[in-house]
C-alpha positions as CSV (number, residue, x, y, z in Angstrom):
1,M,-12.3,12.4,-32.9
2,T,-12.3,13.8,-29.3
3,R,-15.7,12.4,-28.7
4,F,-14.6,8.9,-29.9
5,T,-11.5,9.0,-27.8
6,T,-13.5,10.0,-24.7
7,S,-16.0,7.3,-25.3
8,F,-13.4,4.7,-25.8
9,A,-11.5,5.7,-22.7
10,T,-14.7,5.5,-20.7
11,T,-15.4,2.0,-22.0
12,V,-11.9,0.9,-21.1
13,L,-12.3,2.2,-17.6
14,L,-15.7,0.5,-17.2
15,I,-14.3,-2.8,-18.4
16,S,-11.3,-2.5,-16.2
17,G,-13.5,-1.8,-13.2
18,L,-15.6,-4.9,-13.9
19,L,-12.5,-7.0,-14.3
20,C,-11.1,-5.7,-11.0
21,G,-14.3,-6.4,-9.2
22,N,-14.4,-9.9,-10.6
23,N,-10.9,-10.5,-9.5
24,A,-11.6,-9.1,-6.0
25,A,-14.6,-11.3,-5.5
26,A,-14.1,-15.0,-4.5
27,D,-15.4,-17.9,-6.5
28,Q,-17.8,-19.8,-4.2
29,A,-17.5,-23.0,-6.2
30,D,-13.8,-23.1,-5.7
31,I,-14.2,-22.3,-2.0
32,Y,-16.6,-25.3,-1.7
33,K,-13.9,-27.5,-3.3
34,I,-11.3,-26.3,-0.8
35,E,-13.5,-26.8,2.2
36,E,-14.6,-30.3,1.0
37,A,-10.9,-31.3,0.9
38,M,-10.2,-29.6,4.2
39,S,-13.0,-31.5,5.9
40,T,-11.1,-34.8,5.6
41,M,-7.6,-33.2,5.5
42,D,-7.1,-34.4,2.0
43,I,-3.7,-33.0,1.2
44,A,-3.5,-34.5,-2.2
45,A,-6.8,-32.9,-3.2
46,L,-5.8,-29.5,-1.9
47,Q,-2.5,-29.7,-3.8
48,A,-4.3,-30.9,-7.0
49,I,-6.7,-27.9,-7.1
50,R,-4.1,-25.2,-6.4
51,P,-2.9,-24.8,-10.0
52,D,-6.5,-23.8,-11.0
53,L,-6.8,-21.1,-8.4
54,Q,-5.7,-17.6,-8.0
55,G,-6.1,-14.6,-5.6
56,Y,-8.1,-15.2,-2.5
57,E,-9.1,-18.7,-3.3
58,L,-5.4,-19.7,-3.8
59,A,-4.5,-18.1,-0.5
60,L,-7.4,-19.9,1.3
61,A,-6.3,-23.2,-0.3
62,N,-2.7,-22.7,0.9
63,Y,-4.0,-21.9,4.4
64,R,-6.1,-25.0,4.5
65,L,-3.2,-27.0,3.1
66,A,-1.0,-25.7,5.9
67,L,-3.6,-26.7,8.5
68,S,-3.9,-30.2,7.1
69,A,-0.2,-30.7,6.7
70,N,0.5,-29.6,10.2
71,L,-2.2,-31.8,11.7
72,T,-0.8,-34.8,9.8
73,G,2.8,-34.1,10.8
74,N,4.2,-32.7,7.6
75,D,5.8,-29.6,9.1
76,E,7.8,-28.5,6.0
77,L,4.8,-28.5,3.7
78,A,2.8,-26.7,6.4
79,K,5.3,-23.9,6.6
80,D,5.7,-23.5,2.8
81,A,2.0,-23.4,2.2
82,L,1.4,-21.0,5.0
83,D,4.1,-18.7,3.8
84,S,2.6,-18.8,0.3
85,S,-0.8,-17.9,1.7
86,M,0.6,-15.0,3.7
87,E,2.5,-13.6,0.7
88,A,-0.6,-13.7,-1.5
89,L,-2.8,-12.2,1.1
90,E,-0.4,-9.4,1.8
91,S,-0.3,-8.5,-1.9
92,L,-4.1,-8.7,-2.1
93,D,-4.4,-6.5,1.0
94,E,-2.2,-3.8,-0.7
95,T,-4.3,-3.7,-3.8
96,T,-7.8,-4.1,-2.2
97,P,-7.4,-2.5,1.3
98,E,-11.2,-2.2,1.8
99,N,-11.7,-6.0,1.7
100,A,-12.5,-7.2,5.2
101,E,-12.4,-10.9,4.0
102,I,-8.8,-10.6,3.0
103,K,-7.8,-8.8,6.2
104,A,-9.6,-11.5,8.4
105,L,-7.9,-14.4,6.6
106,L,-4.5,-12.6,6.8
107,A,-5.0,-12.0,10.5
108,Q,-5.7,-15.8,10.9
109,V,-2.6,-16.7,8.8
110,Y,-0.4,-14.5,11.0
111,G,-1.9,-16.2,14.0
112,Y,-1.2,-19.6,12.6
113,Q,2.4,-18.6,12.0
114,I,2.6,-18.4,15.8
115,A,1.1,-21.9,16.1
116,L,3.8,-23.3,13.9
117,S,6.5,-21.4,15.6
118,P,5.6,-19.9,19.0
119,I,8.9,-18.0,19.1
120,K,7.4,-15.7,16.3
121,A,4.6,-14.5,18.6
122,I,6.3,-11.2,19.4
123,Y,6.4,-10.4,15.6
124,Y,3.2,-11.9,14.3
125,G,1.0,-11.3,17.3
126,P,0.8,-7.5,16.8
127,K,0.4,-8.0,13.0
128,S,-2.5,-10.4,13.5
129,Q,-4.2,-8.0,16.0
130,K,-3.7,-5.1,13.6
131,K,-5.3,-6.8,10.6
132,L,-8.2,-8.1,12.7
133,A,-8.8,-4.6,14.0
134,E,-8.9,-3.3,10.4
135,A,-11.3,-6.1,9.4
136,E,-13.6,-5.3,12.3
137,A,-13.6,-1.6,11.4
138,L,-14.8,-2.5,7.9
139,A,-17.2,-5.4,8.8
140,P,-17.8,-5.9,12.5
141,N,-20.6,-8.4,11.9
142,N,-18.8,-10.5,9.2
143,P,-18.9,-14.2,10.3
144,R,-15.3,-14.9,9.4
145,V,-14.1,-11.7,11.1
146,L,-15.9,-12.9,14.2
147,L,-14.5,-16.5,13.8
148,V,-10.9,-15.2,13.6
149,K,-11.6,-13.0,16.6
150,G,-12.8,-16.0,18.6
151,I,-9.9,-18.1,17.6
152,G,-7.5,-15.3,18.7
153,A,-9.2,-15.0,22.0
154,A,-9.1,-18.8,22.5
155,N,-5.5,-19.2,21.7
156,T,-4.0,-16.1,23.4
157,S,-2.7,-16.4,26.9
158,P,-4.8,-14.4,29.5
159,M,-1.6,-12.6,30.3
160,F,-1.9,-11.0,26.8
161,G,-5.6,-10.5,26.6
162,G,-7.0,-14.0,25.8
163,D,-10.3,-14.9,27.4
164,S,-12.5,-18.0,26.9
165,D,-15.7,-16.1,27.6
166,N,-14.8,-13.5,24.9
167,A,-14.0,-16.4,22.6
168,V,-17.4,-17.9,23.2
169,E,-19.1,-14.6,22.6
170,A,-17.3,-14.1,19.3
171,F,-18.0,-17.7,18.1
172,S,-21.7,-17.3,19.1
173,K,-22.0,-14.0,17.1
174,S,-20.1,-15.7,14.2
175,I,-22.6,-18.6,14.2
176,A,-25.5,-16.2,14.1
177,A,-24.0,-14.2,11.3
178,F,-23.4,-17.3,9.2
179,K,-27.1,-17.8,8.8
180,D,-27.2,-14.9,6.3
181,D,-23.8,-15.6,4.7
182,E,-24.6,-18.4,2.2
183,Y,-24.4,-16.2,-0.9
184,S,-21.5,-14.0,0.2
185,S,-19.0,-15.6,-2.3
186,Y,-16.7,-16.2,0.7
187,H,-18.8,-18.7,2.5
188,W,-16.5,-20.9,4.7
189,G,-16.0,-21.5,8.4
190,Y,-19.6,-22.2,9.6
191,A,-18.9,-25.8,10.9
192,E,-15.5,-24.5,12.2
193,A,-17.2,-21.9,14.3
194,Y,-19.5,-24.5,16.0
195,T,-16.5,-26.8,16.5
196,W,-14.4,-24.1,18.1
197,R,-17.2,-23.0,20.5
198,G,-17.7,-26.7,21.4
199,L,-14.0,-26.9,22.2
200,I,-14.3,-24.0,24.7
201,M,-17.4,-25.6,26.2
202,Q,-15.5,-28.8,26.7
203,Q,-12.7,-26.9,28.4
204,Q,-15.2,-25.3,30.7
205,G,-16.6,-28.7,31.6
206,K,-19.8,-28.3,29.7
207,I,-19.7,-31.6,27.8
208,E,-23.4,-31.6,26.7
209,E,-23.1,-28.2,25.2
210,A,-19.8,-29.2,23.5
211,L,-21.4,-32.3,22.0
212,S,-24.4,-30.3,20.8
213,D,-22.1,-27.8,19.0
214,W,-20.0,-30.6,17.4
215,N,-23.2,-32.3,16.2
216,N,-24.4,-29.0,14.8
217,A,-21.0,-28.8,12.9
218,L,-21.7,-32.2,11.4
219,N,-25.2,-31.1,10.4
220,I,-23.5,-28.4,8.3
221,D,-20.7,-30.6,7.1
222,P,-21.3,-34.4,7.7
223,N,-17.7,-35.1,6.7
224,Y,-16.0,-32.6,9.0
225,G,-13.3,-34.7,10.5
226,W,-12.4,-32.4,13.4
227,A,-15.9,-32.5,14.9
228,Q,-16.1,-36.2,14.3
229,S,-12.9,-36.9,16.2
230,L,-14.0,-34.7,19.1
231,I,-17.4,-36.4,19.4
232,A,-15.7,-39.8,19.3
233,S,-13.2,-38.9,22.0
234,N,-15.9,-37.5,24.3
235,Q,-18.5,-40.2,24.2
236,P,-19.5,-41.6,27.7
């Protein structure tokens, strides 16, 4: 009887571990759906797929919905979606503290809270920096960790440590790291990294380099609306 009980308990633990591992990993097919909808800021599509998602994927969908809603002027939806993403990621971070992907996205969500409400910078700024530092400690060469690092450097005032050259460096490292990221189960942000770097190039007066980056973004995602609009507005 003791032998049976021990064996049974071991089997339960193994199954539980497999289930936890599957829940911790993202579903790349769902991430592709999220990113496809985000490319064209398709709010209806992002809302429609949310009921079928959970965990990291649902948090990402809500973050992308917040971005799309904000850029199309729906501030209330943006705030609600971002808060939902933040709450989900905070919960995931508590249960899986060694997951750099969760920490990186959470750092970006904290940062976007500031974009929606700059008065919150004093609260969310340190929280974003802390989560990014934790993500870097776990996975310094992760492309999304580097992407979030670049976005932070680009959007932070020089008075508080922001620096466009540091942003370019982070985006360049992110782009390089993306080349080996296709099968990571968290693959998103490649076109975004090129577009952000192009934006910094534009700000530095390097229009040819900017256009090259934006065209590279479209090579990755031909429907990426942000890169399309930047190219259209910077044609000679």
